C-alpha positions as CSV (number, residue, x, y, z in Angstrom):
1,M,52.6,-16.7,-2.5
2,N,50.4,-16.2,-5.6
3,T,47.1,-17.6,-4.4
4,S,45.4,-17.1,-7.8
5,K,47.3,-20.2,-9.0
6,I,46.4,-22.5,-6.1
7,N,43.9,-25.2,-7.2
8,H,42.4,-27.2,-4.4
9,K,40.9,-30.6,-5.4
10,V,38.1,-32.4,-3.6
11,N,37.1,-35.8,-5.1
12,G,38.7,-34.7,-8.4
13,Q,36.8,-31.4,-8.6
14,G,37.9,-27.9,-7.7
15,A,36.9,-26.9,-4.2
16,T,33.8,-24.8,-3.9
17,P,33.5,-23.9,-0.2
18,F,31.0,-21.1,-0.8
19,A,28.0,-20.7,-3.0
20,Q,26.3,-17.3,-3.8
21,T,23.6,-16.5,-1.3
22,Y,20.5,-14.7,-2.5
23,F,17.7,-13.2,-0.4
24,H,14.0,-12.5,-1.2
25,G,12.1,-10.0,1.1
26,T,8.4,-10.3,1.2
27,K,5.3,-10.7,3.4
28,A,4.4,-14.1,2.0
29,D,4.4,-17.1,4.3
30,L,6.6,-19.7,2.6
31,K,8.3,-22.9,3.6
32,V,11.6,-24.5,2.7
33,G,11.1,-26.2,-0.7
34,D,8.4,-23.8,-1.9
35,L,8.9,-22.1,-5.2
36,I,8.5,-18.3,-5.8
37,Q,7.2,-17.9,-9.3
38,V,5.9,-15.2,-11.7
39,G,2.2,-14.8,-12.4
40,Y,1.1,-13.9,-8.9
41,N,0.2,-10.3,-7.7
42,S,3.4,-8.3,-7.3
43,N,4.5,-7.1,-3.9
44,Y,5.2,-3.7,-5.4
45,G,4.4,-1.3,-8.2
46,Q,1.0,-1.6,-9.7
47,Q,0.3,-4.9,-8.1
48,K,-0.3,-6.6,-11.4
49,N,0.5,-10.2,-12.1
50,A,4.2,-10.2,-11.8
51,K,6.3,-10.6,-15.0
52,Y,9.4,-11.0,-12.9
53,I,10.4,-12.1,-9.5
54,F,13.3,-10.5,-7.6
55,L,16.2,-11.5,-5.4
56,T,19.2,-9.7,-4.0
57,A,22.7,-10.6,-2.8
58,T,22.5,-8.1,0.1
59,L,20.5,-8.5,3.3
60,D,19.8,-4.7,3.4
61,A,18.0,-4.8,0.0
62,A,16.0,-7.8,1.1
63,I,15.0,-6.0,4.3
64,W,13.7,-3.1,2.2
65,G,11.8,-5.7,0.0
66,A,10.1,-7.1,3.1
67,E,9.3,-3.7,4.6
68,L,7.9,-2.2,1.3
69,A,5.9,-5.2,0.3
70,F,2.1,-4.7,0.1
71,G,0.0,-6.5,2.6
72,D,-0.4,-7.0,6.4
73,G,1.6,-10.2,6.7
74,Q,4.8,-10.6,8.7
75,E,7.9,-9.3,7.1
76,R,10.1,-12.2,6.0
77,I,13.4,-12.7,4.4
78,Y,14.0,-16.0,2.6
79,L,17.2,-17.5,1.3
80,V,16.5,-18.5,-2.2
81,E,18.2,-20.4,-5.0
82,P,17.5,-19.3,-8.6
83,M,16.3,-22.2,-10.8
84,G,17.3,-20.4,-14.0
85,E,18.9,-17.3,-15.4
86,I,18.9,-14.0,-13.5
87,E,19.6,-10.5,-14.7
88,N,20.2,-7.1,-13.2
89,D,17.0,-5.3,-12.0
90,P,16.8,-2.3,-14.4
91,D,15.0,-0.2,-11.7
92,L,18.2,-0.4,-9.6
93,T,21.0,-0.6,-12.1
94,D,22.3,0.9,-15.3
95,K,21.9,4.7,-15.4
96,K,20.1,5.0,-12.1
97,F,22.7,3.2,-9.9
98,P,25.8,2.2,-12.0
99,G,27.4,-1.0,-10.9
100,N,24.3,-2.5,-9.2
101,P,25.3,-1.6,-5.6
102,T,22.2,-3.3,-4.2
103,Q,23.1,-6.5,-6.0
104,S,19.4,-6.7,-7.1
105,F,18.3,-9.1,-9.8
106,R,15.2,-10.4,-11.5
107,S,14.1,-13.5,-13.3
108,T,11.2,-15.1,-15.1
109,E,12.2,-18.5,-13.7
110,P,11.4,-19.7,-10.2
111,F,13.4,-19.4,-7.0
112,K,13.5,-22.2,-4.6
113,V,13.2,-21.3,-0.9
114,V,16.1,-22.9,0.9
115,G,15.9,-21.2,4.2
116,E,14.7,-18.2,6.2
117,V,16.6,-15.4,7.9
118,T,14.9,-15.1,11.3
119,A,17.1,-12.6,13.1
120,W,17.5,-9.3,11.3
121,Q,16.9,-5.7,12.2
122,G,14.7,-3.5,10.0
123,H,15.0,0.1,9.2
124,S,13.6,2.7,11.5
125,A,9.9,3.7,11.2
126,E,11.1,7.1,10.0
127,Q,13.3,5.6,7.2
128,V,10.5,3.4,6.0
129,K,8.0,6.3,6.0
130,T,10.5,8.4,4.0
131,M,11.0,5.7,1.5
132,K,7.3,5.1,1.1
133,D,6.7,8.8,0.7
134,H,9.4,9.0,-2.0
135,L,7.9,6.0,-3.9
136,E,4.4,7.6,-3.7
137,K,5.8,10.9,-5.2
138,L,7.4,8.9,-8.1
139,K,4.0,7.3,-8.7
140,E,2.2,10.7,-8.7
141,Q,4.8,11.9,-11.2
142,G,4.0,9.0,-13.5
143,I,7.4,7.4,-12.9
144,N,6.7,3.7,-12.8
145,S,8.8,0.6,-12.5
146,L,10.4,-0.8,-15.5
147,N,9.3,-4.2,-14.2
148,D,5.5,-3.7,-14.2
């Protein structure tokens, strides 16, 4: 059977049983319905007012986002819905990681918090330390984010 030609109808529209899920890892304390927007201090990089906000389609990348975010707050992962256009995050795509394997994206338009992932397992303390050390070495070498 050629399933590419099957067209399910629900109330006169094509069936859409799944929507793309996006995640945002942070230490910010947010609630369902809150908007994540540009203009606030970034969780990463030079901690300037963020020109972009970030989301990912993979839970692992969101876990890294929560673990690497500045601050002392609880690490959190939110389910978010982009309110506008998103584009590939140039720090994690193009020549660095062809094909965007982390499915990381950025936007200048808000994301709406639609839920929170409350059961997830972080990386080991050793893995987080290794990643933070690597990021610090890049900073010392003057290699900064394309997003700052």
